[in-house]
C-alpha positions as CSV (number, residue, x, y, z in Angstrom):
1,X,213.5,71.4,49.9
2,X,213.6,67.6,50.1
3,X,211.1,65.8,52.5
4,X,212.3,65.2,56.1
5,X,213.6,61.7,56.5
6,X,212.2,59.7,59.4
7,X,215.1,59.3,61.9
8,X,216.0,55.8,63.3
9,X,215.1,56.0,67.0
10,X,215.8,52.4,68.0
11,X,217.3,49.2,66.5
12,X,216.2,45.9,68.1
13,X,217.9,42.6,67.6
14,X,215.1,39.9,67.8
15,X,215.2,37.6,70.8
16,X,214.9,33.8,70.5
17,X,211.6,32.6,72.0
18,X,209.8,29.3,72.4
19,X,206.0,29.7,71.9
20,X,202.9,27.6,71.3
21,X,203.6,23.9,71.9
22,X,207.2,24.3,71.1
23,X,207.8,26.6,68.1
24,X,211.1,28.4,67.9
25,X,210.9,31.9,66.6
26,X,212.5,35.4,66.7
27,X,210.5,38.0,68.6
28,X,211.2,41.7,68.1
29,X,208.6,43.0,70.5
30,X,207.4,43.0,73.2
31,X,210.8,42.4,74.7
32,X,212.8,44.2,77.4
33,X,214.1,46.4,74.6
34,X,210.8,47.5,73.1
35,X,207.4,47.1,74.6
36,X,204.3,48.1,72.6
37,X,204.9,50.6,69.7
38,X,201.2,51.7,69.6
39,X,199.1,50.4,67.8
40,X,201.3,47.3,67.3
41,X,201.5,44.8,70.1
42,X,203.7,41.9,69.0
43,X,205.9,40.9,66.1
44,X,207.3,37.4,65.5
45,X,209.4,35.9,62.7
46,X,209.2,32.1,62.6
47,X,210.9,29.7,60.3
48,X,213.3,26.9,60.0
49,X,214.4,24.0,57.7
50,X,214.2,21.7,60.7
51,X,210.6,20.4,61.2
52,X,211.2,19.9,64.9
53,X,211.4,23.7,65.3
54,X,207.8,24.2,64.2
55,X,205.6,21.1,63.7
56,X,204.1,21.2,67.2
57,X,202.5,24.4,66.2
58,X,200.0,26.5,68.1
59,X,197.2,24.3,69.3
60,X,193.8,25.8,70.2
61,X,194.1,29.0,72.2
62,X,192.0,32.1,72.9
63,X,192.3,35.8,71.9
64,X,190.4,38.9,72.8
65,X,190.8,42.6,72.0
66,X,193.3,42.4,69.2
67,X,193.9,41.5,65.5
68,X,196.5,38.9,64.4
69,X,198.1,39.0,61.0
70,X,200.0,36.0,59.6
71,X,202.0,36.4,56.4
72,X,203.7,33.3,54.9
73,X,206.9,33.2,52.8
74,X,207.4,29.4,52.7
75,X,205.5,26.4,53.8
76,X,201.9,26.4,55.0
77,X,199.8,27.1,58.1
78,X,196.5,25.3,58.7
79,X,194.0,27.4,60.5
80,X,190.8,26.5,62.3
81,X,188.7,28.7,64.7
82,X,185.5,28.9,66.7
83,X,183.8,30.9,63.9
84,X,183.8,27.8,61.8
85,X,186.6,29.1,59.5
86,X,189.1,26.5,58.4
87,X,191.8,26.6,55.7
88,X,195.4,26.5,54.7
89,X,197.5,29.5,53.8
90,X,200.7,29.1,51.8
91,X,203.6,31.1,50.4
92,X,202.6,34.7,49.9
93,X,199.2,34.3,51.6
94,X,197.9,36.4,54.4
95,X,195.5,35.6,57.3
96,X,194.0,38.7,59.1
97,X,192.0,37.7,62.1
98,X,190.0,40.1,64.2
99,X,189.6,38.5,67.6
100,X,187.2,41.1,69.0
101,X,185.2,39.9,72.0
102,X,186.7,36.4,71.7
103,X,187.8,33.7,69.4
104,X,189.5,30.3,69.8
105,X,191.8,29.2,67.0
106,X,194.7,27.0,66.2
107,X,197.6,27.5,63.7
108,X,199.6,24.4,62.7
109,X,202.6,25.1,60.5
110,X,204.0,22.6,58.0
111,X,207.0,22.8,55.8
112,X,207.3,22.5,52.0
113,X,210.4,20.5,51.2
114,X,211.2,20.8,54.9
115,X,211.2,24.7,54.9
116,X,208.7,27.0,56.6
117,X,208.9,30.7,57.2
118,X,206.5,33.5,58.0
119,X,205.6,36.4,60.3
120,X,202.9,37.2,62.8
121,X,201.9,40.7,63.8
122,X,199.4,41.7,66.5
123,X,197.5,45.0,66.0
124,X,195.6,46.6,68.9
125,X,191.9,47.3,68.7
126,X,190.5,50.6,70.1
127,X,188.4,50.3,73.2
128,X,185.1,50.7,71.4
129,X,185.9,47.7,69.2
130,X,187.4,45.3,71.7
131,X,184.1,43.5,72.2
132,X,183.1,43.6,68.5
133,X,182.1,40.5,66.6
134,X,185.1,38.4,65.6
135,X,186.0,38.3,61.9
136,X,188.4,36.6,59.6
137,X,190.0,37.5,56.2
138,X,192.1,35.2,54.1
139,X,193.9,36.8,51.2
140,X,195.7,34.7,48.6
141,X,199.0,35.7,47.2
142,X,197.5,36.2,43.7
143,X,195.3,39.0,45.2
144,X,198.2,40.9,46.7
145,X,199.4,43.6,44.3
146,X,203.0,43.5,43.3
147,X,204.2,47.1,42.8
148,X,207.3,47.6,40.6
149,X,208.8,51.0,41.3
150,X,211.1,53.1,39.2
151,X,213.8,52.8,41.9
152,X,214.1,49.1,41.1
153,X,212.3,47.8,44.2
154,X,209.3,45.5,44.1
155,X,206.7,45.8,46.9
156,X,204.0,43.4,47.9
157,X,201.2,45.6,49.1
158,X,199.2,43.8,51.8
159,X,197.5,46.8,53.4
160,X,197.4,50.5,52.9
161,X,198.1,52.5,49.7
162,X,201.2,52.9,47.6
163,X,201.6,54.8,44.4
164,X,197.8,55.1,44.0
165,X,197.3,51.3,44.5
166,X,195.3,50.0,47.5
167,X,196.1,46.7,49.2
168,X,193.4,44.0,49.7
169,X,193.2,44.2,53.5
170,X,190.7,47.0,54.4
171,X,188.4,48.0,57.2
172,X,191.0,47.8,59.9
173,X,190.6,50.3,62.8
174,X,194.3,51.3,63.1
175,X,194.4,52.1,59.3
176,X,197.6,50.2,58.9
177,X,200.1,49.9,56.0
178,X,201.8,46.6,55.6
179,X,204.5,46.3,52.9
180,X,207.0,43.6,51.9
181,X,209.8,45.4,50.1
182,X,212.6,43.8,48.0
183,X,215.5,46.1,47.0
184,X,218.3,45.3,44.5
185,X,221.9,46.1,45.3
186,X,223.0,49.7,44.9
187,X,219.6,51.2,45.1
188,X,217.5,53.6,47.1
189,X,213.9,53.3,48.3
190,X,211.7,56.2,49.5
191,X,208.2,56.0,51.0
192,X,206.1,59.0,51.8
193,X,204.5,58.8,55.3
194,X,202.1,60.9,57.2
195,X,203.0,62.8,60.4
196,X,202.0,61.2,63.6
197,X,202.2,57.6,62.4
198,X,204.0,54.8,64.2
199,X,206.7,53.5,61.7
200,X,208.5,50.2,61.9
201,X,210.7,48.2,59.5
202,X,211.9,44.7,59.8
203,X,215.0,43.8,57.8
204,X,215.0,40.1,57.3
205,X,217.3,39.6,54.3
206,X,220.6,41.2,53.3
207,X,222.0,44.6,54.5
208,X,220.6,48.1,54.3
209,X,220.9,51.6,55.7
210,X,217.8,53.6,56.8
211,X,219.6,56.9,57.2
212,X,220.5,59.8,54.9
213,X,223.7,59.5,52.8
214,X,226.7,61.5,53.9
215,X,226.4,65.2,53.1
216,X,228.3,66.7,50.1
217,X,232.0,67.0,50.8
218,X,232.3,63.8,52.8
219,X,234.1,62.0,50.1
220,X,234.4,58.2,50.0
221,X,237.9,56.6,50.1
222,X,239.5,56.1,46.7
223,X,239.3,52.3,47.4
224,X,235.4,52.5,47.5
225,X,234.3,53.9,44.1
226,X,230.9,55.3,43.7
227,X,228.3,52.8,42.5
228,X,227.2,53.1,38.9
229,X,223.5,52.5,39.5
230,X,221.2,55.4,38.6
231,X,219.9,57.6,41.3
232,X,216.3,57.2,42.6
233,X,214.2,59.9,44.2
234,X,217.4,62.0,44.4
235,X,219.0,59.7,47.0
236,X,222.4,58.1,45.9
237,X,223.2,54.6,47.1
238,X,226.5,54.3,48.8
239,X,229.1,51.8,49.8
240,X,228.7,50.8,53.5
241,X,230.7,52.9,56.0
242,X,231.2,51.7,59.6
243,X,228.0,53.2,60.9
244,X,224.3,53.2,59.9
245,X,224.4,49.9,57.9
246,X,222.5,47.0,59.4
247,X,222.5,43.2,58.6
248,X,219.4,41.1,59.0
249,X,217.6,40.4,61.2
250,X,216.8,43.8,62.7
251,X,213.7,45.7,63.7
252,X,213.8,49.5,63.4
253,X,211.5,52.0,65.1
254,X,211.5,55.5,63.4
255,X,210.7,59.0,64.6
256,X,208.3,61.4,62.9
257,X,209.1,62.6,59.4
258,X,207.8,62.8,55.9
259,X,209.5,59.8,54.2
260,X,211.0,56.5,55.1
261,X,214.4,56.0,53.4
262,X,216.3,52.8,52.7
263,X,219.5,52.3,50.8
264,X,221.5,49.3,49.7
265,X,225.1,48.9,48.7
266,X,226.7,45.7,47.3
267,X,224.0,43.4,48.7
268,X,220.2,43.4,48.0
269,X,217.8,43.6,50.9
270,X,214.3,42.6,51.9
271,X,212.2,44.1,54.7
272,X,208.7,44.6,56.0
273,X,207.2,48.0,56.7
274,X,204.4,48.6,59.2
275,X,202.7,52.0,59.5
276,X,199.8,52.6,61.9
277,X,197.8,55.2,63.6
278,X,198.5,55.3,67.3
279,X,195.4,54.7,69.5
280,X,196.8,56.5,72.6
281,X,194.8,54.2,74.9
282,X,195.8,52.2,78.0
283,X,197.2,48.8,77.3
284,X,196.7,46.0,79.8
285,X,197.9,42.6,78.5
286,X,197.5,39.1,79.9
287,X,198.9,36.6,77.5
288,X,196.6,36.5,74.4
289,X,194.2,39.1,75.8
290,X,194.8,42.9,75.4
291,X,192.3,45.2,77.0
292,X,192.2,48.8,78.4
293,X,191.8,48.0,82.1
294,X,192.7,45.3,84.6
295,X,189.0,44.8,85.3
296,X,188.3,44.0,81.7
297,X,191.1,41.4,81.9
298,X,189.5,39.9,85.0
299,X,186.1,39.8,83.2
300,X,187.8,38.0,80.3
301,X,189.3,35.3,82.6
302,X,185.9,34.8,84.2
303,X,184.3,34.4,80.8
304,X,186.9,31.9,79.8
305,X,186.5,29.8,83.0
306,X,182.6,30.0,82.9
307,X,182.2,29.0,79.2
308,X,180.9,32.5,78.3
309,X,184.0,33.4,76.2
310,X,182.5,32.4,72.9
311,X,179.2,34.2,72.3
312,X,176.9,32.9,69.6
313,X,175.2,35.5,67.4
C-alpha cells in the first residue's frame, strides 16, 4: 500500500502589503484567509527589480517571543542588532534569529544589479522559551546542503533532515524542516512526513500540482499524450487538467498524511516547504511581539517604554 498523501486543505493567494519603512512584499499569513498555522506565525515574500520598492528597508525595531528566518535568493540584506551582531547576507544565505526575551534589530535590503528577492518566516517559541536569551545564527549558502534526488529535483536543505542529510540550522524548539525545492518539467517529488506536523508549501516559480494523479481508467485526451519522463517514487507526472494545478505565487496548507506530493507538467517549478511541530499554546500577538497572554504583552510594552526591554547578561 502506498503512503497516504497529505491532502491540500487550503490554497492562499498572497496579499500585497507595505511593511517597514516602505517595503512592498507579498504576505501569505497572517491574513484574513489564514491566521497562524501553528507553530508558524508569518510568511512574507519580498522582492523587486525596482529599488524604490525595498531600499527604505526595516529600520531598528523590537521583537520578543519568536524566531525570525530570512532566506535570500538575490541581492543582500545588512543586519545589525542589540546583541552586537552585524553582517550582510547574500544570495542563498540564511539568517535565523531567536528574539527570546527581547532584541532590537534592523534589516536593510539592497539589490544586486537592481534585483532583490527573499523570504521571511516567523516561528513561534514555546512559553518556557519566550524569555530565553536572544541568539543569532548566520548560515552561508556554501554550508547549506544541496541534495540531488533520483526524481530529478534539487533541494536546498536549510533545516531538518532529508535522505539521511541534516540541515545546518539546529537547536530550534519547533523542530522545523525548511526546504527549497526545484523540480524539472514532467517530474514528481515525494517527501515523507510525520503525522501531526504542520505542513506548508509556498510555490513561487512555475506551475505544480500537489494532489494525487487521476486514478487508473481516467484516460487523458488523445491531444494530450503522456509525458515521456521516467516515473519517480511510483507517481507519474501528468499534463495539467483544469483542476489541481496551481501557478505561482501560492501558499498551500496540507492536512495530515504520510507524504507530501508534488508534480509538474510542461513547466518546471520551485517551492519552499515548511514542516513544524505544533505547540498548541495560546497566541497573543501585538505587532512584533508574540506571547501567550495579554498580561505578557502588557509587560512587554512596559519594558519597552521603561528601557528594560534589552537585558544585559
